[in-house]
C-alpha positions as CSV (number, residue, x, y, z in Angstrom):
1,M,-82.5,61.9,13.1
2,T,-82.7,58.2,13.9
3,A,-78.9,57.8,13.7
4,L,-78.4,60.7,16.0
5,G,-80.9,59.3,18.5
6,M,-79.3,55.9,18.4
7,F,-75.8,57.5,19.0
8,L,-77.1,59.4,22.0
9,A,-78.8,56.4,23.4
10,S,-75.6,54.4,23.0
11,L,-73.7,57.1,24.9
12,I,-76.3,57.2,27.6
13,L,-76.0,53.4,28.1
14,L,-72.2,53.2,27.7
15,V,-71.3,55.8,30.4
16,P,-73.0,53.9,33.3
17,V,-71.6,50.6,32.0
18,W,-68.1,52.1,31.9
19,L,-68.5,53.5,35.4
20,I,-69.6,50.1,36.8
21,W,-66.7,48.3,35.0
22,R,-64.2,50.9,36.4
23,A,-65.5,50.5,39.9
24,F,-65.4,46.7,39.6
25,N,-61.9,46.7,38.2
26,N,-60.6,49.1,40.9
27,S,-62.1,46.8,43.6
28,R,-60.6,43.7,42.1
29,Q,-57.2,45.4,41.8
30,L,-57.4,46.6,45.4
31,E,-58.3,43.1,46.6
32,R,-55.3,41.6,44.7
33,R,-52.9,44.2,46.2
34,L,-54.3,43.6,49.7
35,L,-53.8,39.8,49.4
36,K,-50.2,40.3,48.3
37,G,-49.6,42.7,51.2
38,D,-48.6,45.5,48.9
39,A,-47.0,48.2,51.1
40,T,-47.3,50.8,48.3
41,L,-51.0,51.0,49.1
42,L,-50.1,53.1,52.1
43,D,-48.7,55.8,49.8
44,D,-51.2,55.4,47.0
45,D,-53.3,58.6,46.5
46,R,-56.3,56.7,45.2
47,Y,-56.9,55.1,48.5
48,Q,-57.4,56.5,52.0
49,I,-57.3,54.3,55.1
50,D,-60.3,55.3,57.1
51,R,-60.7,52.5,59.6
52,V,-59.0,49.2,60.3
53,T,-61.7,46.6,61.1
54,L,-59.7,43.4,61.0
55,G,-56.5,42.7,62.7
56,P,-54.6,40.0,64.7
57,A,-56.0,38.7,67.9
58,G,-55.8,41.3,70.7
59,T,-55.9,44.3,68.3
60,E,-57.6,47.3,69.8
61,L,-59.3,50.0,67.7
62,I,-58.4,53.5,68.9
63,E,-60.3,56.4,67.3
64,D,-58.7,59.5,65.8
65,V,-55.1,58.5,66.5
66,Q,-52.4,60.8,65.1
67,F,-48.9,59.3,64.5
68,V,-45.9,61.5,65.0
69,A,-42.4,60.4,63.9
70,V,-39.9,61.1,66.7
71,A,-36.2,61.0,66.1
72,Q,-34.3,58.8,68.5
73,V,-31.3,60.2,70.4
74,P,-28.3,57.9,70.1
75,T,-27.2,56.6,73.5
76,Q,-23.6,56.0,74.7
77,P,-23.0,52.3,75.4
78,W,-22.3,51.7,79.1
79,Q,-18.6,51.1,79.6
80,G,-17.6,49.1,82.6
81,G,-15.6,50.8,85.4
82,N,-15.8,52.0,88.9
83,H,-18.8,54.4,88.7
84,G,-19.7,55.7,92.1
85,Q,-17.3,53.6,94.1
């Protein structure tokens, strides 16, 4: 019974230690990737950008902005000539 009790106590202690280590390791990894300017963070499913709190001077925070990709229509280059004369 003593061996089983010690085993269960070890498990009860190891699970929180493992969770704390995992959170610390993830935080350290995120900081390293941010310092490198890792653009793959934008596509990483483990992280979600909730709010930008630090930016270059003049940066304005706008709440609940949705970005929409818009295709650009190619324009014809202006060719010289007598237009309207």
